[in-house]
Structures are given as C-alpha cells and as structure tokens.
C-alpha positions in Angstrom: 0.1 0.1 0.1 1.6 3.5 -1.1 1.9 6.1 1.7 -1.1 8.9 2.0 -0.2 12.4 2.5 -2.9 13.8 5.3 -4.1 16.6 7.3 -5.5 16.8 10.8 -6.6 19.8 12.7 -4.8 19.4 16.3 -4.8 22.1 18.9 -6.2 24.3 16.5 -3.6 24.1 13.8 -3.2 22.0 10.6 -0.8 19.1 11.1 0.6 17.3 8.3 1.2 13.6 8.5 2.3 10.7 6.2 0.4 7.6 6.8 1.5 4.0 5.9 0.1 0.6 5.9 -3.4 -0.8 6.3 -6.1 1.4 8.4 -6.7 -1.6 10.6 -3.1 -2.8 11.6 -1.6 -2.0 14.8 -0.2 1.6 15.1 3.0 2.9 15.3 3.9 6.7 15.7 7.0 7.8 14.3 8.2 11.3 15.3 10.9 13.3 13.9 13.8 15.5 15.4 13.9 19.2 16.1 14.6 20.5 12.8 13.5 17.8 10.7 10.2 16.6 9.2 8.2 13.4 9.3 9.6 12.4 5.9 12.8 11.4 7.5 10.8 8.4 8.8 10.3 7.1 5.3 12.6 4.3 5.3 11.6 2.9 8.7 7.8 3.4 7.7 8.5 1.6 4.5 10.2 -1.0 6.6 7.2 -1.3 8.9 4.2 -1.0 6.6 3.4 -4.7 5.8 2.6 -4.8 9.4 1.6 -1.7 11.1 -0.1 1.5 10.3 2.8 3.9 10.5 1.7 7.7 11.2 4.7 10.3 10.7 3.6 13.8 11.7 5.4 17.2 10.7 5.7 18.9 14.2 4.0 22.2 14.4 6.2 24.8 12.7 8.0 22.1 10.5 7.3 20.9 7.1 3.8 21.3 6.0 2.4 21.9 9.3 1.1 25.2 10.2 3.5 27.7 12.3 2.7 28.5 15.6 1.0 32.0 16.3 2.4 32.3 19.7 5.7 30.8 19.4 6.9 31.3 23.0 4.3 29.1 24.4 3.5 26.8 21.4 7.1 25.5 20.7 7.4 23.4 23.9 6.8 19.9 24.8 3.7 20.7 26.5 2.0 22.0 23.5 3.4 19.2 21.5 1.8 16.5 23.6 -1.6 18.4 23.3 -1.0 18.1 19.4 -0.4 14.4 20.1 -3.4 13.7 22.1 -5.6 15.5 19.5 -3.8 13.5 16.7 -4.9 10.1 18.5 -8.3 11.6 19.0 -8.7 12.7 15.3 -7.4 9.4 13.8 -9.3 7.1 16.2 -6.0 5.7 17.9 -6.6 3.8 21.0 -3.1 2.8 21.4 0.3 2.7 19.6 3.9 2.2 19.7 5.9 5.4 19.5 9.3 5.6 18.0 10.6 9.1 18.5 13.9 10.6 17.1 15.7 13.3 19.4 12.7 15.7 20.1 10.3 12.8 18.9 11.3 10.9 21.7 10.9 13.8 24.4 7.3 14.1 22.8 6.7 10.7 23.3 8.0 10.8 27.0 6.0 13.4 28.0 2.8 12.2 26.3 3.1 9.0 27.6 3.5 9.8 31.2 0.2 11.5 30.9 1.2 14.4 33.2 0.6 16.7 30.7 -2.4 15.3 28.7 -4.1 12.4 30.9 -6.1 11.1 27.9 -2.8 9.6 26.7 -1.9 7.8 29.8 -1.9 4.1 28.9 -2.6 4.9 25.2 1.4 4.3 24.1 2.1 0.7 24.4 6.0 1.2 24.2 8.7 3.7 23.5 11.6 3.9 21.5 14.0 6.9 22.2 16.3 7.2 19.2 19.2 9.1 20.6 17.1 10.8 23.4 16.7 10.8 27.1 15.3 12.5 29.8 18.1 14.9 30.2 20.4 16.2 27.4 23.8 17.5 27.4 24.5 21.0 28.1 26.9 21.8 25.7 24.8 20.1 23.0 21.9 22.1 23.8 24.2 25.4 23.6 24.9 24.0 20.1 21.3 23.8 19.2 20.6 27.0 20.4 23.3 28.5 18.2 22.1 27.1 14.7 18.3 26.6 15.2 17.1 30.2 15.0 19.4 31.1 12.1 19.0 28.5 9.4 21.2 29.0 6.6 20.1 30.2 3.1 21.5 28.9 -0.1 21.2 29.8 -4.0 20.6 26.2 -4.8 18.7 23.2 -3.7 22.2 21.4 -4.4 24.3 23.6 -2.0 21.6 22.9 0.6 22.0 19.1 0.3 26.0 19.5 0.6 25.0 21.4 3.9 22.7 18.6 5.0 25.3 16.0 4.3 27.7 17.7 6.3 25.5 18.6 9.6 23.7 15.4 9.5 26.7 13.1 9.0 26.4 11.8 12.3 23.1 10.2 11.1 25.4 7.3 9.7 25.2 6.1 6.2 22.4 7.3 3.8 22.1 6.4 0.3 22.0 9.3 -2.4 18.6 8.8 -2.9 17.9 9.3 0.7 20.1 12.3 1.0 17.9 13.9 -2.0 14.8 12.8 -0.2 16.0 14.4 3.1 16.8 17.5 1.2 13.9 18.2 -0.9 11.3 17.2 1.9 12.9 19.9 4.3 13.6 22.8 1.9 11.5 25.9 1.6 12.2 28.8 -0.9 12.7 32.3 0.7 11.1 35.7 -1.0 14.6 36.5 -2.4 14.5 33.0 -4.2 17.1 31.2 -1.9 16.2 28.0 -0.2 16.6 27.2 3.5 15.5 24.6 5.7 11.8 24.2 6.2 11.1 24.9 9.5 10.1 28.2 11.7 13.2 29.6 12.9 11.0 30.8 16.0 11.0 27.5 17.3 14.4 28.0 19.0 12.3 30.0 21.3 11.5 26.7 23.2 15.2 26.9 24.4 15.7 30.4 24.8 12.1 30.9 26.9 11.9 27.3 28.6 15.8 26.6 29.9 14.6 23.2 31.2 12.0 22.2 28.7 13.9 18.9 27.9 14.9 18.2 31.7 11.9 15.5 31.8 12.8 13.1 34.6 9.4 13.5 36.2 7.9 12.2 33.2 10.2 9.4 32.5 9.9 8.6 36.3 6.3 8.2 35.6 6.5 5.8 32.5 5.0 2.1 33.4 6.0 0.8 29.7 8.8 -0.9 27.9 11.2 1.6 26.7 14.4 0.8 24.1 16.9 3.7 24.1 19.1 3.5 21.1 22.2 5.8 21.8 24.4 6.9 18.8 27.8 5.5 20.0 29.6 9.1 19.3 26.3 11.0 20.4 27.1 14.3 22.2 23.4 14.9 23.2 23.0 11.6 25.1 25.7 10.9 27.7 26.6 7.6 28.9 26.1 8.7 32.6 22.5 9.6 31.6 21.9 6.2 30.2 23.3 4.8 33.3 20.9 6.9 35.4 18.0 5.8 33.2 18.7 2.2 34.2 18.1 3.0 38.1 14.9 5.0 37.5 11.6 4.9 36.1 11.3 1.9 33.2 14.8 1.0 34.2 14.2 0.5 37.9 11.0 -1.5 36.5 13.1 -3.9 34.3 11.2 -2.2 31.4 14.6 -0.4 30.0 16.8 -1.5 27.2 19.8 0.8 26.3 21.7 -0.2 23.1 24.7 1.5 21.6 24.3 2.1 17.8 27.9 2.1 16.0 28.9 4.2 13.5 26.5 7.0 14.4 26.4 9.9 16.6 23.1 12.0 16.7 20.9 10.7 15.6 20.9 7.0 14.0 18.7 7.5 10.6 16.6 4.1 11.2 17.4 3.3 7.5 19.8 0.2 7.4 19.0 -3.4 8.1 21.0 -3.4 11.5 19.0 -0.7 13.0 15.7 -1.8 11.5 16.4 -5.1 13.1 16.9 -3.5 16.3 13.3 -1.9 15.9 11.6 -5.2 14.9 13.2 -7.4 17.7 11.7 -4.5 20.2 8.5 -4.2 19.0 8.2 -8.3 18.6 9.1 -8.5 22.2 6.3 -6.0 23.1 3.8 -7.7 21.0 4.9 -11.0 22.5 4.3 -9.7 26.0 8.1 -10.5 26.8 10.4 -8.5 29.0 12.8 -6.1 26.7 15.7 -7.2 29.0 15.2 -10.7 28.6 18.2 -11.0 26.3 20.6 -8.2 24.9 19.0 -6.6 21.3 22.4 -5.8 20.3 26.2 -6.3 21.7 
C-alpha cells in the first residue's frame, strides 16, 4: 500500500502527516527530530508498513504543518503533547507504539507519562527513544541554540543538500536517494529565491524561553511501559552517564528499559539500514509477545 499524505486539525492547527500501511493494522507513531520533518521516517515506515499502520507527523512549525501563532508558548513539549493527544483522537487511535528521534522521543516521553495529557496515559504501548533521554547534554543544547534560530540560506538546492550532508553526517550511512529525499522534503524557498531548511526559526524559543523544557525526569519516572533507548555511540546529546541513570529510575528500575549502543552514528541514527531496523523489529516483537525487553540483549 502506497503512503498517503494527510492533514488533521490538532490544537487549532493544521498538522501534516504521512500514513503508511493498512488502516486496521497495529499503530506506530514515528516522530522526527527538532529541525526535521516526518519524511525522515520514510525508510522506517516503509519497512514497517506490511505489519503496522505508521503515522509520521510534521511537528508544528516544521514541514507542511502550520507555524505557531504564539511561538513562546506553543513551541514546547507541553503543547506538542496536546497536538499528539488531538492526533490520537482525530485518527481514532486507542493505543500505539511510539518511535521518536531526538525531540520526537521527548514528545513521546511526556505524552506517555500522562502528566501533560491525561487522555494519553496508557495509550502508548511502548516507547523507542532514538538518541534521546530525559536529560540532554548542556554543551549540545548550547550548540542547538546557536544554529536553530538562524537557518542558513543557499542559492541552490544542491548547495543545501551539501550542507545537510555535512551537518547530518552523524546520522550514519544514507544512500544518495535518501540524501536527496531528506533535502527536498525539508526545503522551502525564501522571498528572495534562495532555499532554506523548512522550519520556523522561532521554534528556537523552546530553548530561549524554556531553559529546562527537555529536563523531563519526572515524566520518565512516571513511565510504566517497555522502553528501548538507542544511543548513537558517538552522540554528544545523550551521554553515557545519563543512560546509566536511566537504568536506575522509572522504566529502568522496573526492568522495562533496554539501552543499546548504535555503532557508526552520533546524533541520531537514521533508522534506515538493516542493522538498525532489526533493532526496531526485535523490540516491537518483544512488546507484542509480552516479553521483557531485558530478557536478552538486543545488540552487543
């Protein structure tokens, strides 16, 4: 079944999403990272589409979704969780697995905890955090603040693709076609004709107005569901001491957490190669079978 491009009104905004797979299949929500779009999840969604209904949203202010009218209050995890709750309601989703890269993982964590949106408590069956944790490294957050609010502009799409290939090299290996898709699905043209990444620069206010928006240990501690944390082995955002702390709190303390290092990647694995897709498959299979994610290592 071919993917479908769709729109829903969530929290008063038009939110774009790609939908893959059969409408009656178990649901996977695949949510992208900070300055990206839902099309980053195409390889993962295509891989899962024969078994799952996969929903890949564009976050508010990204891709084809509307931009926030009140950036200081709406570009933050609390509001993103409200969008997620409305998306579940609009699409008639009772329960879903959640796979989130970077910011998408944080949105999944605060959604699954139910502390912001009680309607979502129990609605998320499992949570896969792709290079994401309840506390992010300060140095990496400062780096994000420095670039996110000032996206570069280029004369040609080819120049923008070269830029993406450089800054997203930590994603790991992508085919030329995947680099082209990443570029074309996250490009917008400015009034002067140049091209720039397809997001609202005001989304950086999540960091400048809400210093601790990504410090979400209280949400993590409230989780009672299987969690897989995939940490890019060279990640500067998720530190080893943070994943060690995760093992002693929340799902970790309940033997519901598995942490796996992904070799050859930094922030964040692209979830596009067989080895990474196999990790996703194994985790979802364990959850579907009702087995502990710690029963045996998913990766060495």
